[in-house]
N, C-alpha and C positions, 0 to 999 in steps of 0.2 A: 340463830337464837342460841346464846351461850348460857346453858343452865346445867345444873349438876346432873339431871337426869339423862343427860346425853352420854353418860359413862356406864359401862357395865364391864366388869372385869371377870373373866370367866376361867381362869386357872389358877390354881393354888401353888405357891412356892414349894411346898413339901411334895405335892404330887409330881411337879415337874422335876425337882432334884432327884426324887426316887427314879424317874424314868430316864434321867440323863438328858433332859431337853434343855438347850440353850439357844443363843442366836437371837436375831431380831424378834421383837415382841415378847421376849421373856419377862420384860417389865410389867407387862399386862398382868401376868401371874402375881407378882409381888403386890401390886396395888390391890387386886382382889383379896389376897390373904389378910392385908392389913386393914381391909375395910375402908380405905380412903377413897374419896372421889376426887379426881384431878380436874383442875381447870387448865386453860392455856392451850397452846398448840396453834390456835387460830390467828386470824389477822384483824379481828374486830368486827363491827357491825357491817352488813351488807347494805350498800347504798345503790341507787339507780345510776348507771353509767351510760352515756350514749355511745353507740356504735361509731367508730371513726370512719366507717365507710359512708354512712349516710345520716348519722345524727339520731337514728332510732334507738330507743332503749330496749335492748334484747336481753341484757344481763344485769343482775345486782351483783356487785363485787365490793371487797373492801376498800377503803380509801387508799388512793395511789395506784391502783391498778387500772389498765386500760385494755382495750381489745378492738379487733377489727373482724368483722365477718367477711367471708370470702367464698366464691364458687357455689352459689345457691343452685338448687335444682332448677333446670330450664335454661340456665345461662350457658352460652357456648363454651366448651373447652377451647383451648388455644389452637387445637387442630381442626376447629369448625364443627365438630359434633356437638350434640346437646348433652348436658349433665344430667344423668338420672336422679331420681329422688332417694329418699330413705338412706341418707349418709349413716354409717354405722361404724364398725371396728376400724382401727387405723394404727399405723406404726410411723414413726419418724426416724429418718436416716440423715447422716451427714451429706450435704450436698457440696458442690463446688463453690468457692469464693464466699463462704459464709452463709450460704443458703441452706435449706432443709428440703429433703425429698420426703414426700408423704405418700403412702400407698393406703388407699381408703375403700372400704367396702361399701356396696349398695345393696341393701336387703330387699330387693324387689322380688316379688313372687308372681307366679302365674305365666302362662304362655303368652306374653305380651309382645315378644320380639326382642331380639338382642339390640343393645345400643352400640354405637360405633359401627364397625365394618362387619356385617353379618358373615362374610366369608372367612373371618378369623374366629368366629364364635364357637365355643364347645358345643352349644346346642342353639342354633339359630332362632329357635321359638322362645327361648328363656331370656328374661329381662334384667337379671342381676349381674353382678361382677365386681370389678375393682377399677379404680381410677388412680393414676399416678401424677402428682404434681410437684413442681419445684416452687417453692415459696420463700419469701424473705422472713425475717424474724417478726416483722409486724404485719404479716398476712397478705403481702402483695403477690399475686400469682404471676410467675414469669413464664411458665409453660404447663400444660395440663392435657390430658387425653386418657382415653380407655387403655387398660393394660391387661384385663382379663374379662371377656364378655361371654354371654350365653350360659351362665350358671344361674342359681336360684337361691334366694334367701341367704345371701352372704352376710352372715351376722357378725361374728368377731373372728379372731384368728391369732397370730403371734408373729413377732419380728424374729428372724433368724440372724445370728451374729455374722454370717458370711455375706449378708446383704440381700435378703429376700423376705417376703411376707407370705405366711401360709394363711390362706383364706378358707373359711369353713362354711359349708352349706348346712343350714339348719332345716332340713327337710329329707324325705326320702322320695318325693315326687318323681315320676317318670311314666312312660306309657304302659308300664307293667303293674301299676298299682292304682287303687281307686283314688277318686278326687280328694283333696285335702279339706280342712275346715273352711276354707274359702269358697268351695264349690266349684273352682275353675277346673275346666276340662283337661285332665292329664293326658288324655289320648293325642292332644295336639302337640305334646313334647316329643322330641325326637331321640333323646338320650336319657339315660337313668341319671339321677341326682342323689345327693346325700353324701358327698365326699369332701376331702381337702385337696386343695390345689396349691402349688407353690408358685409365687409370682416374683421372680428375680428383678432387680432394678436394672440389669444390663442385658436382658435377653427375653425370650419368649416364654410365657407360662408353661408349666408342665401340664400334662394330662392328669386326670384324677389319680391320686394315690389310693388305690382300691383296697389295698391290704390294711390301710388305717381305718377301715370300716365304712359302712353305708348306714348312718343313723343321723339323728338331729344334732350334728356338731355345733358347738359354739366357739370355743377358744382353743388355742395351742400354745404350749409353753415348752421351750427346748431346754434340756439339761446338758450342758457342754461336757460334764464329766463322763456320764454314761452314754450319751448320744440318743436317750430316749426323748420322744415327743409326748408330752402329757396333754391329754384331750378331755375337754368337758362336753357334757351332753345337757341340753335344755329340752327336755321332753315334757312340755307344759302339763298335759293331763295325767301323766303316769311317772313312775319313778325314773330318775335318771342315774347315770353312772359316771365314774371318774376312770379314765382309761390311760393306758400308755401304749404308744406305738414304738416297736423296736426295729429299726430299719436293718436290712441286711449288711450295710456297712455304715461306719460311723460318719455322720454327715459332715462333721468338720474336716475329714479327710478327702471327701469327694465334693464337698461344697454344695450339696443339695440333699434332699431327702429321696431315697430310692424306694420304689414299690417293691413288694415281695417279702416284706417283713412280718412280724408277729404282733398282734393285737391282744392286749390283756385288760382286764377290768379289776379295780381294787375291791378287796374283801378285808373285813377285820378278822385277825387271826383268832380262831377258837370261837367265833361268833358268826356262823354263816347266817347271811341274809340280815344282818343288823341294820336297822332302820335309823340312819343318821339324819333324816329329815326332821326328826322330833326335837323338841327342846333338850339341851344338853346340860348336865351337871357341871359345877365348878371343877376345874382341873381335868376336863375331858381330854384324854390322851389315849390313843389306840395303837396297838402293834398291827401291822397289816401284812397281807400276802396278796398275790395276784393269780387271777383266774384266766386261763387261755380262752380265747374266743375262736372256736374251730372254723366258722364260716362268717368271716367278717364282711363279705360282699355277697349277701344273698341275692339270687335271681328269682323273681316271683312269677308264678303262673296263675292264670285265672283272674288276674287283677284283684288281689285281696283288698279288703277295706284298709284305708291309709292308716287308721289307728292300730291295726294288726301289723302291717308292715314296719311302722316305725318303732315297734318294740322288739323286732326280730333279733337284732344283735344284742340288746340288753337283756332280753329273756335268756340268751345262751349263758351270759355271765351270772344272772341271778339264779339259774338252775345249779351253777357250781358254787353258790354261796356269796356272790358279790353283794356289796353293801348298797343300800338305798339312800339316795339324796333326793332333794327337792330343787329342780331347776338349776343345775350348775351352769354358770354363765362365764363371767370373766375369769382369766388366769394369767399369771405372770410368775416368771422365775426371778429369784433374787438370792444370791449367794447361797446356792445350794438347797433352797426352799422354793416349792411351788405354792403360791397363795391362790386360792381359788374361792369363788363366791357361790353361796347357795341362795338364790334370790328369794325364795319363800320358805327357807329353812327356819326351824325354831318354833317355840311355843306362841300361841296366840296370847298377846298382851291383854290385860284388862282394859275394856274401852275399845279395843280394835275389832274390826270385823275381819274374819278370816278371808284372805284373798281366794278367788277361784282357782281351779287346777290342783295340782298334787303339791302339798305343802301348805301349812296354815300359819307360818310365822312371817316376820318382816325382814329376815335376812340373817344369814351367818357368813362368817369369813373363816375358812379353814386353811391350815398350812400342812403340806406334805414334805417331810424332809427326805430328800432323795438319798441322802448318805446313810440315814438310820432306818428308813422305812416306817418312821412313826407319823401318825396323823394326829394333829392337835387343833382344837378349836381356839381361834384367835379372839373372836368376837361373835356375840350373838345380840341382835337388836332387842332391846327391851320394849320397843314400841315404835309406831309409825312416826311420831314426832321426833324420834331420835335418829333413826335410819329406816328409810322406807324403800324396800325392794331394791337393793344394790344390784347392779348388773355388770357393766365393764369395769375393770380395774387396772391400775398401772402403779409403778413406784416413782416417787420423786428422787431427786439426787441424794436427799438425806435418808431415804429409806421409808418415807411415810407412804402409805397406801392411799391412792386417789380413787374414790368410789363414785360411779355414776349411778344416780338413782333412776328408777323406772316406776315410780310410785303413782297413787291414785290422785294425789293433789298436787302441790308445788314440788318440782323436782329440783334437787340440789346437786352440786359437786361437793363431796364431803371428804375430809381427811381422817385418816386413822394413823395416829402417830406410834412410834415404837414404844412409847410409854403408855399406850392404850387410850389416848384421848381422841374422841371424835369431835370434829369442829366443821362448821359451814364455810365453804369458800365461795360458791357461786350459787345464785338462784337464777333459773331460767323464766324469762317473761315471754310466754307464747305471743306471737305477733300475728294479727289478722285472723284471730279465731282458731289458731291451730293448736286446739287443746290437747291433742295426743302427743305433743312434742316431748321428747326426753333427751337427756345427755348420753353421749355414747363415744367410744373411741379415743379417750384422752391419751395424750402422749407427749412427753417433754421432748423438745428439740435438743440438738447437740449443745452441750454446755449448760443445759437446764434454764436458760434465759426466757424461753417461751414455752407455754403450755398450749398445745394444739387440741381442740376437742370439737366434736361434731354435735349437731342436733339432729336426731333421727325422728323424722316424721314423714307425713305424706310428700312434703316438699323437701326439706332438709337444707342444711347449710353447715359450713365449718367456720370455727373461730380460731384466732391466735390471741393469746391473753399474756401480757407481760406486766411487770411491776416489781415492787420491793419483796421479792421472795425471802430474803434474809431476816425479815421481820416476823416470821411465823414458821409453821411447822414444815412447809414444803422446802 
């Protein structure tokens, strides 16, 4: 739906100039100052398109675009083991002979048993982890199999430039804490969870990077200049934080992320405890500082309630003045800036019902400039018809942000251009009554010819999408 109310430009030219802010999305500020609403950036109306795998319509796309679904839940990997469900965050790497290597999360919760070989699992009782696939540009699977097993709630993560995927557990489950919101028995788990793991393309996954924290991790974004790994937290019912992990050695030198570093949480300079989950004014720019987390890997005694344990790391930062966000989910680094999404941030629009959990808006997109330490608001959804609970995020070859929705109604892939235009690119058509399905894990393959994206649901499937990218904003 291409209508003017898809645009809201939230930063003024004068405010940004005074703060010295430049770079991608600076045009959003100018549009807001001049009071103009921009059209364009998209590819036109969304039309039903049959899946090239079996002819079933699963996506609505602009004219000229095609897609193939692949590796649905329950289908055997090429190594013979079964594909788990709940496909989620994902990264794409260059493979041999024009192929693409995908590393994909499976956000499985509960002590349901590890997929793949239990002898290789971090925790044989836990059912989440990652799969690695080699695929063609049009989504034909050449090889596939488990790459990390025995973890839990692997939600999103981040691609590392030396060739690995950092996968994040969105939980603090373990035998030392009470059962989570699902009521599953945590005493059946053998290991503590709530960590990040590194999954290399050419070797065995690392153990948990404990110094990067035990909390409800969502995404990871690497800054090659400083060597910092920026981490988001999706703590559904409580405030969330924006973190950075400073490894003991620069990862580009050792080609991996070492444990034993320092975890910090972002705060607004001079405004301890600033609540950034609320609706923001035009020109929202903040100078920031960082609060050290003294105990990033708490060990619990007496099995405290899960909602107490899941706040333990963030509460340390907030005691030192860290900022409050609502449900920080996707994050991506692009030219010295980390863009990250607050899924329920912002003000409640007229006519919208506030979502449950912490945060009453329909989504914010933030930008943290690693070189200046400034935090600025790129976009705040003016309502659910415009942008409804954005989740995972990536960048296109042109620098447009690709936002995966996790909304209450129809879920879309939407683009947010450098000029501040929001447009619809894809609409998901749930198949076989799978009404809880949502987009996740979007990633452009090498050369930008194919967009790979997942559907996260009780079953789950992956898509390869290709077409006339040059005709629009991606």
